[in-house]
MIDOKE-987511 format. One record per residue (C-alpha): x, y, z; residue in one letter. Coordinates in nm, 2 decimals. Each point is the difference from the previous one (the first is absolute). Last residue first. Example, Ala and Ser with C-alpha at 12.3 -4.5 7.8 and 13.67 -1.06 7.14 Angstrom:
2
(rec (1.37, -0.11, 0.71), S),
(rec (-0.14, -0.34, 0.07), A),
***
This chain:
476
(rec (-0.27, 5.77, -1.01), R),
(rec (0.04, -0.27, -0.27), E),
(rec (0.33, 0.03, -0.18), A),
(rec (0.13, -0.15, -0.35), G),
(rec (0.30, -0.18, -0.11), F),
(rec (0.18, -0.08, -0.34), H),
(rec (0.28, -0.27, -0.10), Q),
(rec (0.07, 0.00, -0.39), K),
(rec (0.14, -0.31, -0.15), R),
(rec (0.34, -0.08, -0.12), G),
(rec (0.07, -0.32, 0.22), N),
(rec (0.35, 0.11, 0.10), K),
(rec (-0.03, 0.24, 0.31), N),
(rec (-0.33, -0.13, 0.07), P),
(rec (0.16, -0.36, 0.08), D),
(rec (-0.23, -0.28, -0.06), S),
(rec (-0.27, -0.16, 0.26), G),
(rec (-0.27, -0.04, -0.32), D),
(rec (-0.20, 0.30, 0.08), S),
(rec (0.25, 0.21, 0.20), S),
(rec (0.05, 0.06, 0.32), S),
(rec (-0.08, 0.25, 0.27), F),
(rec (0.10, 0.22, 0.28), I),
(rec (-0.09, 0.37, -0.04), V),
(rec (0.23, 0.31, 0.14), A),
(rec (-0.03, 0.29, 0.19), P),
(rec (0.38, 0.13, 0.03), A),
(rec (0.33, -0.11, 0.12), D),
(rec (0.11, -0.14, -0.33), L),
(rec (0.24, -0.22, 0.08), A),
(rec (-0.01, -0.01, 0.40), T),
(rec (-0.35, 0.11, 0.21), E),
(rec (-0.24, -0.13, -0.23), L),
(rec (-0.34, 0.17, 0.10), W),
(rec (-0.26, -0.23, -0.09), F),
(rec (-0.31, 0.07, -0.19), V),
(rec (-0.34, -0.24, 0.04), E),
(rec (-0.12, -0.21, -0.27), R),
(rec (0.24, -0.22, 0.04), F),
(rec (0.12, -0.18, -0.35), H),
(rec (-0.02, -0.35, -0.18), R),
(rec (-0.04, -0.08, -0.36), G),
(rec (0.27, -0.32, 0.05), P),
(rec (-0.01, -0.19, 0.34), H),
(rec (0.25, 0.11, 0.27), N),
(rec (-0.13, 0.33, -0.07), C),
(rec (-0.24, -0.10, 0.34), T),
(rec (0.23, -0.05, 0.21), L),
(rec (-0.04, -0.29, 0.23), G),
(rec (-0.12, -0.36, -0.21), D),
(rec (-0.34, -0.01, 0.09), A),
(rec (-0.05, 0.32, -0.11), G),
(rec (0.12, 0.35, 0.18), F),
(rec (-0.41, 0.15, 0.15), R),
(rec (-0.22, -0.32, -0.02), G),
(rec (0.27, -0.25, 0.03), Q),
(rec (0.16, 0.20, 0.33), W),
(rec (-0.37, -0.05, 0.15), E),
(rec (-0.03, -0.32, -0.08), R),
(rec (0.28, -0.13, 0.17), S),
(rec (0.34, -0.08, -0.17), P),
(rec (0.09, -0.35, 0.00), N),
(rec (0.35, -0.08, -0.11), A),
(rec (0.08, 0.37, 0.02), A),
(rec (-0.10, 0.02, 0.38), N),
(rec (-0.05, 0.37, 0.11), Y),
(rec (-0.04, 0.04, 0.38), D),
(rec (0.39, 0.08, 0.02), E),
(rec (-0.04, 0.29, -0.18), E),
(rec (0.26, 0.02, -0.25), A),
(rec (-0.28, 0.08, -0.32), F),
(rec (-0.15, 0.32, 0.19), E),
(rec (0.36, 0.12, 0.07), K),
(rec (0.07, 0.01, -0.36), F),
(rec (-0.34, 0.23, -0.05), L),
(rec (0.13, 0.22, 0.29), S),
(rec (0.30, 0.04, -0.15), T),
(rec (-0.15, 0.09, -0.35), L),
(rec (-0.14, 0.30, 0.17), K),
(rec (-0.31, 0.16, 0.02), R),
(rec (0.05, 0.36, 0.05), K),
(rec (-0.21, 0.29, 0.22), G),
(rec (0.29, 0.06, 0.22), E),
(rec (-0.19, -0.18, 0.26), A),
(rec (-0.04, -0.31, -0.21), D),
(rec (-0.22, -0.05, -0.26), V),
(rec (-0.21, -0.34, 0.02), P),
(rec (0.07, -0.39, -0.14), I),
(rec (-0.33, -0.15, -0.08), G),
(rec (0.20, -0.18, -0.27), T),
(rec (-0.24, 0.05, -0.30), D),
(rec (-0.02, -0.17, -0.32), L),
(rec (-0.02, 0.11, -0.37), G),
(rec (-0.03, -0.32, -0.19), F),
(rec (0.05, -0.06, -0.36), G),
(rec (0.10, 0.19, -0.36), Y),
(rec (-0.21, 0.34, 0.00), F),
(rec (0.10, 0.08, -0.36), V),
(rec (0.18, 0.32, -0.18), G),
(rec (0.33, -0.19, -0.07), D),
(rec (-0.01, -0.15, 0.36), E),
(rec (-0.23, 0.17, 0.24), L),
(rec (0.07, 0.07, 0.40), V),
(rec (-0.29, 0.12, 0.20), D),
(rec (0.07, 0.21, 0.30), V),
(rec (-0.18, 0.06, 0.32), R),
(rec (0.07, 0.40, 0.10), L),
(rec (-0.13, 0.14, 0.34), S),
(rec (0.28, -0.09, 0.24), S),
(rec (0.29, 0.08, -0.24), M),
(rec (-0.13, 0.30, -0.10), E),
(rec (0.23, 0.21, 0.21), E),
(rec (0.32, -0.16, -0.15), A),
(rec (-0.05, 0.19, -0.34), K),
(rec (-0.07, -0.19, -0.32), V),
(rec (0.22, -0.12, -0.28), P),
(rec (0.00, -0.38, 0.12), L),
(rec (0.36, -0.12, -0.03), D),
(rec (-0.07, -0.37, -0.10), A),
(rec (0.13, -0.33, 0.21), I),
(rec (0.01, -0.33, -0.13), Y),
(rec (-0.07, -0.33, 0.11), C),
(rec (0.04, -0.33, -0.17), K),
(rec (0.28, -0.16, 0.23), T),
(rec (-0.15, 0.02, 0.36), R),
(rec (0.12, -0.34, 0.10), R),
(rec (0.26, 0.21, 0.24), P),
(rec (-0.03, 0.37, -0.05), Y),
(rec (0.17, 0.22, -0.27), D),
(rec (-0.31, 0.17, -0.16), L),
(rec (0.11, 0.10, -0.36), Q),
(rec (0.06, 0.32, -0.07), F),
(rec (-0.17, 0.16, -0.29), F),
(rec (0.19, 0.20, -0.23), P),
(rec (-0.27, 0.14, -0.13), G),
(rec (-0.22, 0.26, -0.06), D),
(rec (-0.39, -0.07, 0.11), L),
(rec (-0.21, 0.20, -0.26), L),
(rec (-0.31, 0.15, 0.18), V),
(rec (-0.35, -0.12, -0.10), M),
(rec (-0.20, 0.15, -0.29), R),
(rec (-0.12, -0.36, -0.09), S),
(rec (-0.13, -0.02, 0.30), Q),
(rec (-0.24, 0.27, -0.04), N),
(rec (-0.10, -0.16, -0.32), L),
(rec (-0.09, -0.33, 0.14), L),
(rec (-0.20, 0.18, 0.27), E),
(rec (-0.19, 0.15, -0.27), E),
(rec (-0.05, -0.34, -0.16), H),
(rec (-0.18, -0.13, 0.36), W),
(rec (-0.23, 0.24, 0.00), E),
(rec (-0.10, -0.03, -0.36), K),
(rec (-0.06, -0.37, 0.07), L),
(rec (-0.22, 0.06, 0.26), L),
(rec (-0.21, 0.27, -0.17), K),
(rec (-0.01, -0.30, -0.27), S),
(rec (0.16, 0.01, -0.33), R),
(rec (-0.20, 0.09, -0.34), K),
(rec (0.10, 0.38, -0.03), E),
(rec (0.39, -0.06, -0.02), L),
(rec (-0.12, -0.23, -0.31), Q),
(rec (0.04, 0.25, -0.26), A),
(rec (0.37, 0.09, 0.11), P),
(rec (0.13, -0.30, -0.07), A),
(rec (0.10, -0.20, 0.35), F),
(rec (0.25, -0.21, 0.05), R),
(rec (0.24, 0.24, 0.17), K),
(rec (-0.23, -0.02, 0.25), P),
(rec (0.08, -0.32, 0.10), D),
(rec (-0.32, -0.24, 0.09), T),
(rec (0.00, -0.05, 0.43), V),
(rec (0.16, -0.20, 0.20), F),
(rec (-0.05, -0.10, 0.35), L),
(rec (0.16, -0.24, 0.24), F),
(rec (-0.03, -0.11, 0.31), E),
(rec (0.23, -0.29, 0.20), T),
(rec (-0.13, -0.26, 0.16), V),
(rec (0.25, -0.09, 0.31), T),
(rec (-0.02, 0.42, -0.03), S),
(rec (0.14, 0.28, -0.21), P),
(rec (-0.24, 0.24, -0.15), E),
(rec (0.10, 0.10, -0.36), V),
(rec (-0.14, 0.32, -0.17), K),
(rec (0.01, 0.11, -0.36), V),
(rec (0.10, -0.22, -0.24), P),
(rec (-0.01, 0.00, -0.34), V),
(rec (-0.15, -0.24, -0.26), L),
(rec (0.13, -0.10, -0.32), G),
(rec (-0.13, -0.33, -0.01), C),
(rec (0.27, -0.25, -0.02), R),
(rec (0.33, 0.24, 0.11), Q),
(rec (-0.14, 0.19, 0.24), Q),
(rec (-0.23, -0.28, 0.16), V),
(rec (0.33, -0.21, 0.00), F),
(rec (0.22, 0.29, 0.13), R),
(rec (-0.22, 0.04, 0.30), I),
(rec (-0.05, -0.36, 0.09), V),
(rec (0.34, -0.01, -0.02), E),
(rec (0.11, 0.25, 0.25), A),
(rec (-0.28, -0.05, 0.21), A),
(rec (0.15, -0.39, 0.09), E),
(rec (-0.20, -0.30, -0.03), S),
(rec (-0.13, -0.29, 0.18), F),
(rec (-0.22, -0.29, -0.14), E),
(rec (-0.27, -0.20, 0.15), I),
(rec (-0.19, -0.34, -0.06), P),
(rec (-0.15, 0.01, 0.29), Y),
(rec (-0.13, 0.27, 0.28), G),
(rec (-0.08, -0.25, 0.25), G),
(rec (0.18, 0.19, 0.27), L),
(rec (-0.05, 0.35, -0.11), W),
(rec (-0.33, -0.06, -0.10), D),
(rec (-0.09, -0.14, 0.34), K),
(rec (0.13, 0.24, 0.18), V),
(rec (-0.19, 0.24, -0.21), D),
(rec (-0.30, -0.14, 0.10), T),
(rec (0.08, 0.02, 0.40), W),
(rec (0.08, 0.36, -0.10), F),
(rec (-0.32, 0.10, -0.15), N),
(rec (-0.01, 0.26, -0.32), M),
(rec (-0.13, 0.34, -0.01), G),
(rec (0.34, 0.12, -0.18), R),
(rec (0.20, 0.16, 0.31), Q),
(rec (-0.30, 0.00, 0.22), L),
(rec (-0.01, -0.39, 0.02), R),
(rec (0.34, -0.01, 0.10), A),
(rec (-0.05, 0.27, 0.28), D),
(rec (-0.25, -0.27, 0.13), E),
(rec (0.33, -0.27, 0.05), A),
(rec (0.16, 0.32, 0.17), M),
(rec (-0.26, 0.08, 0.26), Q),
(rec (-0.01, -0.39, 0.11), F),
(rec (0.38, 0.02, 0.05), P),
(rec (0.01, 0.35, 0.18), N),
(rec (0.29, 0.13, -0.07), R),
(rec (0.33, 0.07, 0.20), G),
(rec (0.25, 0.02, -0.34), K),
(rec (0.24, -0.28, 0.03), Q),
(rec (-0.14, -0.25, 0.20), M),
(rec (-0.35, 0.05, -0.04), V),
(rec (0.03, 0.01, -0.39), Q),
(rec (0.19, -0.29, 0.00), E),
(rec (-0.24, -0.15, 0.23), R),
(rec (-0.31, 0.05, -0.31), L),
(rec (0.25, -0.15, -0.23), I),
(rec (0.05, -0.31, 0.18), W),
(rec (-0.38, -0.04, 0.10), W),
(rec (-0.07, 0.01, -0.36), G),
(rec (0.26, -0.28, -0.10), Y),
(rec (-0.08, -0.26, 0.26), D),
(rec (-0.35, 0.07, -0.04), R),
(rec (0.03, -0.08, -0.37), E),
(rec (0.19, -0.27, 0.01), M),
(rec (-0.17, -0.17, 0.31), K),
(rec (-0.27, 0.02, -0.22), G),
(rec (0.15, -0.13, -0.28), R),
(rec (0.13, -0.30, 0.22), A),
(rec (-0.36, -0.13, 0.10), L),
(rec (-0.10, 0.05, -0.41), D),
(rec (0.23, -0.25, -0.12), D),
(rec (0.37, 0.09, -0.09), V),
(rec (0.09, 0.05, -0.41), A),
(rec (-0.16, 0.32, -0.09), L),
(rec (0.20, 0.18, 0.33), Y),
(rec (0.33, -0.19, -0.11), L),
(rec (-0.01, 0.15, -0.29), Q),
(rec (-0.03, 0.37, 0.10), K),
(rec (0.24, -0.07, 0.27), I),
(rec (0.25, -0.08, -0.25), Y),
(rec (-0.06, 0.30, -0.25), I),
(rec (0.03, 0.15, 0.34), W),
(rec (0.34, -0.13, 0.04), Y),
(rec (0.11, 0.07, -0.38), D),
(rec (-0.10, 0.40, 0.04), P),
(rec (0.25, 0.05, 0.28), D),
(rec (0.05, 0.34, 0.16), R),
(rec (-0.34, 0.16, -0.16), V),
(rec (0.00, 0.34, -0.12), M),
(rec (0.24, -0.03, -0.27), E),
(rec (-0.19, -0.29, -0.18), R),
(rec (-0.36, 0.21, 0.00), A),
(rec (-0.29, -0.17, -0.04), Y),
(rec (-0.21, 0.16, -0.28), L),
(rec (-0.22, 0.29, 0.02), A),
(rec (-0.17, 0.15, -0.35), V),
(rec (-0.15, 0.31, -0.10), L),
(rec (-0.03, 0.09, -0.36), L),
(rec (-0.10, 0.36, -0.12), L),
(rec (-0.19, 0.10, -0.31), G),
(rec (0.08, 0.18, -0.34), G),
(rec (-0.30, 0.22, -0.24), G),
(rec (-0.09, -0.25, -0.25), D),
(rec (0.31, 0.06, -0.20), E),
(rec (0.24, 0.03, 0.28), P),
(rec (-0.07, -0.37, 0.07), P),
(rec (-0.28, -0.15, 0.25), K),
(rec (0.15, -0.25, 0.24), V),
(rec (-0.09, -0.38, -0.06), L),
(rec (0.40, 0.02, -0.13), R),
(rec (0.09, 0.04, 0.34), C),
(rec (-0.15, -0.31, 0.11), S),
(rec (0.12, -0.26, -0.26), N),
(rec (0.36, 0.11, 0.06), E),
(rec (-0.06, -0.04, 0.37), L),
(rec (-0.15, -0.36, -0.02), A),
(rec (0.26, -0.08, -0.24), T),
(rec (0.29, 0.11, 0.26), W),
(rec (-0.17, -0.18, 0.27), L),
(rec (-0.03, -0.32, -0.12), D),
(rec (-0.12, -0.28, 0.24), R),
(rec (-0.31, 0.21, 0.06), T),
(rec (0.07, 0.13, 0.36), H),
(rec (0.20, 0.27, -0.10), H),
(rec (-0.27, 0.17, -0.19), L),
(rec (-0.27, 0.01, 0.33), A),
(rec (0.14, 0.23, 0.24), G),
(rec (-0.18, 0.29, -0.06), W),
(rec (-0.13, 0.01, -0.38), S),
(rec (-0.11, 0.36, -0.15), Y),
(rec (-0.05, 0.11, -0.38), V),
(rec (-0.16, 0.35, -0.03), V),
(rec (-0.12, 0.17, -0.27), D),
(rec (-0.10, -0.35, -0.19), A),
(rec (0.07, -0.21, -0.31), L),
(rec (-0.30, -0.19, -0.11), V),
(rec (0.00, -0.37, -0.12), E),
(rec (0.07, -0.11, 0.36), P),
(rec (0.24, -0.28, 0.06), L),
(rec (-0.07, -0.38, -0.04), D),
(rec (0.11, 0.02, -0.37), S),
(rec (0.35, 0.06, 0.10), Q),
(rec (0.05, -0.25, 0.29), I),
(rec (0.26, 0.08, 0.22), L),
(rec (-0.28, 0.27, 0.21), V),
(rec (-0.18, -0.35, 0.04), D),
(rec (-0.42, 0.07, 0.00), G),
(rec (-0.31, -0.05, 0.20), L),
(rec (-0.22, 0.29, -0.02), Y),
(rec (-0.15, 0.34, 0.16), V),
(rec (-0.14, 0.28, -0.23), D),
(rec (-0.09, 0.32, 0.24), W),
(rec (-0.23, 0.26, -0.21), S),
(rec (-0.05, 0.33, 0.13), R),
(rec (-0.31, 0.27, -0.08), D),
(rec (-0.25, -0.19, 0.21), S),
(rec (0.28, -0.01, 0.31), F),
(rec (-0.22, 0.25, 0.20), S),
(rec (-0.35, -0.17, -0.09), N),
(rec (0.10, -0.28, 0.26), D),
(rec (-0.20, -0.31, -0.03), N),
(rec (0.26, -0.24, -0.05), E),
(rec (0.35, 0.19, -0.01), M),
(rec (0.19, -0.03, 0.34), L),
(rec (-0.12, -0.36, 0.09), Q),
(rec (0.01, -0.08, -0.36), H),
(rec (0.36, 0.09, -0.08), R),
(rec (0.13, -0.17, 0.37), L),
(rec (-0.15, -0.31, -0.16), A),
(rec (0.20, 0.02, -0.28), A),
(rec (0.30, 0.06, 0.14), T),
(rec (-0.05, -0.33, 0.20), S),
(rec (-0.11, -0.19, -0.30), S),
(rec (0.30, 0.13, -0.20), V),
(rec (0.22, -0.06, 0.30), S),
(rec (-0.10, -0.38, 0.04), G),
(rec (0.00, -0.07, -0.37), E),
(rec (0.38, 0.08, -0.01), Q),
(rec (0.15, 0.16, -0.32), Q),
(rec (-0.10, 0.35, 0.11), D),
(rec (-0.23, 0.28, -0.19), F),
(rec (-0.11, 0.33, 0.10), S),
(rec (-0.11, 0.28, -0.28), I),
(rec (-0.15, 0.32, 0.11), I),
(rec (-0.16, 0.25, -0.19), H),
(rec (-0.12, 0.33, 0.07), R),
(rec (0.24, 0.05, 0.36), A),
(rec (-0.18, 0.23, 0.25), H),
(rec (0.26, -0.07, 0.25), S),
(rec (-0.23, -0.24, 0.19), F),
(rec (0.01, -0.25, -0.33), L),
(rec (0.35, 0.06, 0.06), A),
(rec (0.00, -0.12, 0.40), A),
(rec (-0.24, -0.26, -0.13), A),
(rec (0.31, -0.13, -0.28), S),
(rec (0.24, -0.02, 0.31), H),
(rec (-0.27, -0.17, 0.23), I),
(rec (-0.04, -0.28, -0.27), G),
(rec (0.13, -0.31, 0.24), S),
(rec (0.29, -0.08, -0.27), G),
(rec (-0.01, 0.25, -0.26), C),
(rec (0.29, -0.16, -0.18), G),
(rec (0.00, 0.26, -0.27), I),
(rec (-0.25, 0.31, 0.05), D),
(rec (-0.06, 0.16, -0.31), I),
(rec (-0.15, 0.39, 0.06), F),
(rec (-0.18, 0.22, -0.26), S),
(rec (0.00, 0.38, 0.12), L),
(rec (-0.30, 0.21, 0.01), N),
(rec (0.11, 0.14, 0.31), Q),
(rec (0.27, -0.20, 0.13), L),
(rec (0.15, 0.27, 0.21), V),
(rec (-0.34, 0.11, 0.20), P),
(rec (0.04, 0.34, 0.10), R),
(rec (-0.12, 0.02, 0.40), D),
(rec (-0.10, 0.36, -0.02), D),
(rec (0.28, 0.08, 0.25), D),
(rec (0.26, -0.16, -0.23), S),
(rec (0.03, -0.35, -0.09), H),
(rec (0.19, -0.34, -0.09), G),
(rec (0.16, -0.04, 0.32), G),
(rec (0.21, 0.25, 0.04), E),
(rec (0.28, -0.14, -0.16), D),
(rec (0.02, 0.37, -0.28), D),
(rec (0.09, -0.22, -0.28), P),
(rec (-0.26, -0.23, 0.08), S),
(rec (0.01, -0.34, -0.11), L),
(rec (0.13, -0.14, 0.34), F),
(rec (-0.28, 0.19, 0.21), R),
(rec (-0.26, -0.16, -0.27), V),
(rec (0.05, -0.33, 0.10), L),
(rec (0.07, 0.08, 0.41), H),
(rec (-0.26, 0.17, 0.04), F),
(rec (-0.25, -0.21, -0.18), R),
(rec (0.11, -0.30, 0.20), S),
(rec (-0.07, 0.18, 0.29), I),
(rec (-0.32, 0.07, -0.10), G),
(rec (-0.05, -0.34, -0.08), L),
(rec (0.09, -0.14, 0.34), S),
(rec (-0.22, 0.30, 0.16), L),
(rec (-0.29, -0.07, -0.21), Q),
(rec (0.03, -0.39, 0.09), L),
(rec (0.04, 0.05, 0.38), D),
(rec (-0.32, 0.25, 0.01), D),
(rec (-0.19, -0.25, -0.17), R),
(rec (0.01, -0.23, 0.28), S),
(rec (0.19, -0.35, -0.03), S),
(rec (-0.15, -0.28, -0.21), C),
(rec (0.12, 0.17, -0.35), S),
(rec (0.38, 0.07, 0.16), L),
(rec (-0.03, -0.35, 0.12), E),
(rec (-0.12, -0.16, -0.35), R),
(rec (0.31, 0.23, -0.16), I),
(rec (0.22, -0.13, 0.21), Y),
(rec (-0.06, -0.37, -0.07), K),
(rec (-0.04, 0.09, -0.38), Q),
(rec (0.34, 0.16, 0.03), W),
(rec (0.16, -0.30, 0.13), N),
(rec (-0.15, -0.28, -0.23), G),
(rec (0.06, 0.21, -0.30), G),
(rec (0.37, 0.01, 0.14), F),
(rec (0.02, -0.36, -0.01), N),
(rec (0.36, -0.08, -0.05), Y),
(rec (0.15, -0.09, -0.31), T),
(rec (0.17, -0.38, -0.01), E),
(rec (0.21, -0.14, 0.24), P),
(rec (0.30, -0.22, -0.06), N),
(rec (0.03, -0.21, 0.27), Y),
(rec (0.35, -0.14, 0.11), L),
(rec (-0.01, 0.19, 0.31), V),
(rec (-0.31, -0.12, 0.09), A),
(rec (0.05, -0.34, -0.08), A),
(rec (0.30, -0.03, 0.25), L),
(rec (-0.22, 0.11, 0.29), T),
(rec (0.09, 0.34, 0.13), L),
(rec (0.00, 0.11, 0.34), P),
(rec (-0.07, 0.37, 0.09), I),
(rec (0.21, 0.21, 0.20), L),
(rec (-0.23, 0.29, 0.14), L),
(rec (0.13, 0.37, 0.02), C),
(rec (-0.07, 0.14, -0.34), G),
(rec (0.06, -0.26, -0.22), C),
(rec (0.30, -0.23, 0.06), F),
(rec (0.02, -0.32, -0.17), V),
(rec (0.06, -0.33, 0.10), H),
(rec (0.09, -0.37, -0.15), G),
(rec (-0.09, -0.35, 0.10), M),
***
């Protein structure tokens, strides 16, 4: 018999379980249970989950990042078409419905997910005249099969946490981005969320855990679920002193999802593929001609791409939606970013071999209020993370403070805490990976003696030699 550590419990395994070759996890059954419980709860609980899901959706889609509405509750998806790939429970499609999307298409390769979404659609739209001018189609389909794809293109194509479970992430991603309306039809947006290799300490270990979860019986699965769930909650208590029950509730407040449903989804989510932000961005740019405008790093990293404004002819400009026009205005603002002059200094620190430092033409007193974006050849190419390191009494955020964070005894490089992974990535300093930068401005005491930004190129190459132009833009 063998053993594997899952959270805090050693689970004995039989040889048969170890050799078991699992099929696809029953995502649909998990979502059916979730929707059934949500539907049987009070109407307030259902409306709360839908409201949270809607807020998360439109906040990420909105250039202003304020939840997709102003004082008059402007609906961001007004009259837009919306495709939800791998719709799961259907709650994100429902969020689009409540955000005034004109036509919604939801499809999934598992019957349980299609049933869940159809049941939610029936519950929300039946006998409700307020939705009479909108349509919502739900069907069984595989994003990898061309004949299963919708026959129409959409203003917004959405897939949260689904494409990496298809057994062919890159084909699924290409098929998804090709469902976005082209410039001649007004253009569109693509929002996808994918498991991030750089934010998970040991992807192979978690692939094994998922295979194990599918191999064991229901009793062992229940023990794994409880063990992993309480391990997460205990971490929050020990690291941040948070109430574990409140933390479980906060998980619902993030996307409208249930904490324990997500635990099962994570443990059982197989097949699975991990990807890095830089390769996702390069792939979508090269295959579909879409431009990245927002990346939100996490274990499941969210990406937002929009139609390249350079591909629009003047006659096509009026076809764009209000939302797309706002994003293209943001892109035009980015095009006026300030060029960073080299040479770029390589950050000399053990194991951090891909980090470079650029002098920023900003005043020292601006450091505390600036948040920086770095672009390569005019394209925003990856993560922008915050360290949380404050400015000192002189009003400077010094690089030595960053090094001090890495020197703390409670940091274990072999097993970084979740807090460390969130702030710096699973391997430590963010730009140890390609396509990274810190959004805060640091003061470099040596070499430059000036405000500086820390970054890595999109492929990890030396920015002094790769012939690309680096720009920066700042938010105040």
